[in-house]
C-alpha positions as CSV (number, residue, x, y, z in Angstrom):
1,M,-23.0,-24.7,7.4
2,V,-20.5,-23.6,4.7
3,G,-23.1,-21.4,3.0
4,R,-24.1,-19.8,6.3
5,S,-20.5,-19.2,7.2
6,H,-19.9,-17.4,3.9
7,V,-22.8,-15.1,4.6
8,V,-21.7,-14.4,8.1
9,V,-18.1,-13.7,7.1
10,G,-19.3,-11.5,4.2
11,V,-21.4,-9.3,6.5
12,H,-19.2,-9.1,9.6
13,W,-15.6,-9.9,8.7
14,G,-13.3,-6.9,9.4
15,R,-16.2,-4.8,10.8
16,T,-17.9,-6.0,14.0
17,H,-15.9,-9.3,14.4
18,V,-12.3,-10.3,13.7
19,R,-11.8,-13.1,16.1
20,F,-12.9,-16.7,15.4
21,E,-14.1,-16.9,19.1
22,D,-16.7,-14.2,18.3
23,Y,-18.1,-16.2,15.4
24,V,-18.1,-19.5,17.3
25,S,-19.9,-18.1,20.3
26,Q,-22.5,-15.9,18.5
27,Y,-23.2,-17.8,15.3
28,G,-22.1,-21.4,16.1
29,C,-19.7,-21.6,13.2
30,Y,-16.7,-23.9,13.2
31,R,-13.2,-22.5,13.0
32,R,-12.1,-24.6,10.1
33,V,-15.3,-23.7,8.1
34,L,-14.8,-20.0,8.9
35,K,-11.2,-20.0,7.7
36,T,-12.3,-21.7,4.5
37,A,-14.9,-19.1,3.9
38,I,-12.5,-16.3,4.5
39,C,-9.9,-17.8,2.2
40,Y,-12.5,-18.4,-0.5
41,R,-13.5,-14.7,-0.4
42,L,-9.9,-13.5,-0.4
43,R,-9.1,-15.8,-3.4
44,M,-11.9,-14.2,-5.4
45,E,-10.7,-10.7,-4.6
46,L,-7.1,-11.5,-5.3
47,D,-8.0,-13.2,-8.6
48,C,-9.8,-10.0,-9.6
49,R,-6.8,-7.9,-8.5
50,Q,-4.4,-10.0,-10.6
51,R,-6.5,-9.4,-13.7
52,W,-6.9,-5.7,-13.0
53,P,-4.2,-3.3,-14.4
54,L,-1.5,-2.3,-12.0
55,Y,-2.3,1.4,-12.2
56,A,-4.7,3.7,-14.0
57,S,-3.6,4.5,-17.5
58,Y,-2.0,7.9,-18.3
59,A,-5.2,9.2,-19.8
60,E,-7.4,7.9,-17.0
61,D,-5.1,9.5,-14.4
62,A,-5.2,12.9,-16.1
63,K,-9.0,12.7,-16.6
64,F,-10.0,11.6,-13.1
65,R,-7.6,13.5,-10.9
66,N,-8.6,16.6,-9.0
67,P,-8.1,19.7,-11.2
68,D,-6.0,21.3,-8.5
69,W,-3.2,18.9,-9.3
70,N,-2.8,20.6,-12.7
71,R,-1.1,23.5,-11.0
72,H,1.8,21.2,-10.1
73,F,1.9,18.7,-13.0
74,D,1.4,18.9,-16.7
75,T,-1.5,16.6,-17.7
76,T,-0.5,16.6,-21.4
77,N,3.3,16.3,-21.5
78,G,4.3,15.6,-17.9
79,H,5.3,12.4,-16.2
80,R,2.8,10.0,-14.8
81,V,3.0,10.6,-11.0
82,V,2.9,7.9,-8.3
83,M,3.5,8.6,-4.6
84,H,5.1,5.9,-2.5
85,D,4.9,5.5,1.2
86,S,4.7,2.7,3.8
87,T,2.9,1.8,7.0
88,N,3.0,-0.9,9.6
89,I,0.9,-3.9,10.4
90,P,1.5,-4.8,14.1
91,Y,2.8,-8.1,15.2
92,P,3.4,-9.5,18.7
93,N,7.0,-9.8,19.9
94,P,8.2,-13.3,19.0
95,S,10.2,-15.3,21.5
96,S,12.9,-16.2,18.9
97,G,15.7,-13.6,18.7
98,D,16.1,-14.1,15.0
99,L,12.4,-13.5,14.3
100,N,12.5,-10.5,16.6
101,R,15.3,-8.9,14.7
102,A,13.6,-9.6,11.4
103,L,10.3,-8.1,12.4
104,H,11.3,-5.2,14.7
105,N,11.2,-1.8,13.1
106,K,13.1,1.0,14.7
107,Y,10.9,3.8,13.2
108,Y,7.6,2.3,14.5
109,G,9.2,0.9,17.7
110,M,7.5,-2.5,17.4
111,C,7.6,-5.8,15.6
112,C,5.5,-5.5,12.5
113,A,5.1,-6.2,8.8
114,K,5.8,-3.3,6.5
115,A,3.2,-2.5,4.0
116,G,4.0,-0.4,0.9
117,I,1.4,1.9,-0.6
118,A,1.5,3.5,-4.0
119,V,-1.1,6.1,-5.0
120,Q,-1.7,8.0,-8.2
121,L,-3.1,11.5,-8.5
122,C,-6.5,10.1,-9.5
123,C,-6.6,8.3,-6.1
124,W,-5.9,4.8,-7.4
125,I,-4.2,2.9,-4.7
126,H,-1.9,-0.1,-5.2
127,G,-0.8,-2.1,-2.2
128,L,2.7,-3.5,-2.5
129,P,3.4,-7.0,-1.1
130,L,4.3,-7.1,2.6
131,V,7.9,-7.3,3.7
132,T,9.4,-7.9,7.2
133,G,9.5,-4.9,9.5
134,H,13.3,-4.7,9.7
135,S,13.4,-3.9,5.9
136,D,14.2,-0.2,5.3
137,D,12.5,1.8,2.5
138,D,15.0,1.0,-0.1
139,R,14.9,-2.8,0.6
140,Q,11.2,-2.7,0.4
141,I,11.3,-1.1,-3.1
142,E,13.8,-3.7,-4.2
143,D,12.1,-6.7,-2.7
144,T,8.7,-5.8,-4.2
145,K,10.2,-5.1,-7.6
146,I,7.8,-2.3,-8.1
147,L,10.1,-0.2,-10.3
148,P,10.4,-2.9,-13.1
149,Q,6.7,-3.5,-12.8
150,Q,6.0,0.2,-13.3
151,K,8.4,0.2,-16.3
152,A,6.5,-2.7,-17.9
153,F,3.1,-1.0,-17.2
154,S,4.2,2.4,-18.8
155,D,5.6,0.6,-21.9
156,S,2.4,-1.3,-22.4
157,D,0.0,1.6,-21.7
158,P,-1.9,2.3,-25.0
159,T,-2.6,5.9,-24.0
160,S,1.0,7.0,-23.4
161,N,4.4,5.4,-22.8
162,R,5.6,8.3,-20.6
163,P,7.7,7.1,-17.6
164,F,6.8,7.3,-14.0
165,L,7.8,10.1,-11.7
166,N,8.1,8.6,-8.2
167,I,7.4,11.0,-5.3
168,L,9.3,9.7,-2.4
169,D,10.1,10.6,1.2
170,K,13.7,11.7,2.0
171,G,14.4,8.2,3.5
172,Y,14.4,6.6,0.1
173,H,17.6,6.3,-2.1
174,Q,16.2,5.1,-5.4
175,R,17.2,7.7,-7.9
176,L,19.9,5.5,-9.6
177,D,17.6,2.4,-9.7
178,A,14.8,4.5,-11.0
179,Q,17.0,5.9,-13.8
180,K,17.9,2.3,-14.8
181,H,14.2,1.7,-15.5
182,G,13.8,5.0,-17.3
183,Q,12.0,6.7,-14.4
184,M,12.6,9.8,-12.2
185,C,12.4,10.5,-8.5
186,C,11.3,13.7,-6.6
187,Q,11.9,13.9,-2.9
188,P,12.9,16.5,-0.2
189,D,16.5,17.2,0.4
190,L,18.3,16.0,3.4
191,A,18.9,18.6,6.1
192,D,22.7,19.2,6.5
193,E,25.1,22.1,6.7
194,N,24.3,23.0,3.1
195,F,20.6,23.2,3.6
196,G,20.0,26.7,2.3
197,W,16.9,28.6,1.3
198,D,16.8,27.0,-2.1
199,R,16.6,23.5,-0.5
200,V,14.0,24.8,1.9
201,L,11.8,25.9,-1.0
202,R,12.3,22.7,-2.9
203,S,11.5,20.5,0.2
204,G,8.5,22.6,0.9
205,G,7.2,22.2,-2.6
206,V,7.7,18.4,-2.5
207,A,5.9,18.2,0.9
208,V,2.9,20.0,-0.5
209,V,2.7,17.6,-3.4
210,R,3.3,14.5,-1.2
211,S,0.3,15.2,1.0
212,G,-1.8,12.7,-1.0
213,N,0.2,9.7,0.1
214,E,-0.7,10.2,3.8
215,R,-4.4,10.2,2.8
216,A,-3.8,6.9,1.0
217,V,-2.2,5.4,4.1
218,N,-5.1,6.5,6.2
219,R,-7.5,4.8,3.7
220,C,-5.6,1.5,3.9
221,K,-5.6,1.7,7.7
222,M,-9.4,2.0,7.8
223,S,-9.5,-1.8,7.9
224,W,-9.8,-3.0,11.5
225,F,-7.6,-5.9,10.6
226,V,-4.9,-3.9,8.8
227,K,-4.7,-1.3,11.6
228,R,-4.4,-3.9,14.5
229,G,-2.7,-6.7,12.6
230,C,-1.9,-9.7,14.8
231,T,-2.1,-7.9,18.2
232,V,-5.6,-9.4,18.9
233,Q,-5.1,-12.8,17.4
234,L,-2.1,-14.5,15.8
235,W,-2.9,-15.1,12.2
236,D,-1.1,-17.1,9.5
237,T,1.4,-14.9,7.7
238,D,0.0,-15.8,4.3
239,L,-3.5,-14.8,5.5
240,V,-2.2,-11.4,6.7
241,C,-0.6,-10.8,3.3
242,D,-3.7,-11.8,1.4
243,V,-6.0,-9.6,3.6
244,Y,-3.8,-6.6,3.1
245,E,-3.5,-7.0,-0.7
246,A,-7.2,-7.7,-1.0
247,F,-8.3,-4.7,1.1
248,S,-5.9,-2.3,-0.6
249,F,-7.5,-3.3,-3.9
250,R,-11.0,-3.2,-2.6
251,I,-10.6,0.3,-1.1
252,N,-10.5,1.7,-4.6
253,F,-14.2,0.9,-5.0
254,M,-15.6,1.6,-1.5
255,Y,-15.2,5.4,-0.9
256,D,-15.1,8.7,-2.7
257,K,-11.8,10.2,-3.9
258,F,-9.7,11.6,-1.1
259,Q,-7.5,14.2,-2.8
């Protein structure tokens, strides 16, 4: 029964079936055995993810990116570019007021987990660990400790030790923290009374460059599970985190480049 459940989960999980009830009624699998099979598969993927480099190296990123990016960035002497964005994994509204405040996100208008997504110009996607929906963009960057991780990666990259250039939305305020780790940030300017033509041109230029991060978000949302989260069935929080991190790693090997 365990072997059969592993085969069934490997073929159908996240595609045609996502509820345990579907497996029980159609294939006669037990819930406990199904969850064991799912967790076993996730452990293999997460072990591989842990052994894999955090990002593509500087040379790999320059070699495998779309040549059109060379109009915006210097592939020889420029910074290594990474675009940061986030999306939501829906959760049902909890009955506890404290949990509701921790999970509710004003931007998405729902209770959710917040999933960070980092993508390089060569289309390599790295899924940041999930945080509670109430966390803003800055809190997400701080809690996931992605800036010091990027610093450690660039310092140990044998092809180049050039620092990261973080392409961010205007909702982030990470310039000082990035400088502490030897990195830079590029983001649109906030619209205020001093928003003149120069800021319009700068914001437009950043918006053109930042188009790749939306495509990365769409790739991560191609998973039925990630897109719908816990709205169909209430899953364990640890399982939701493992599924997202495993799928955001797996997506790099499933489809062609998207930018």
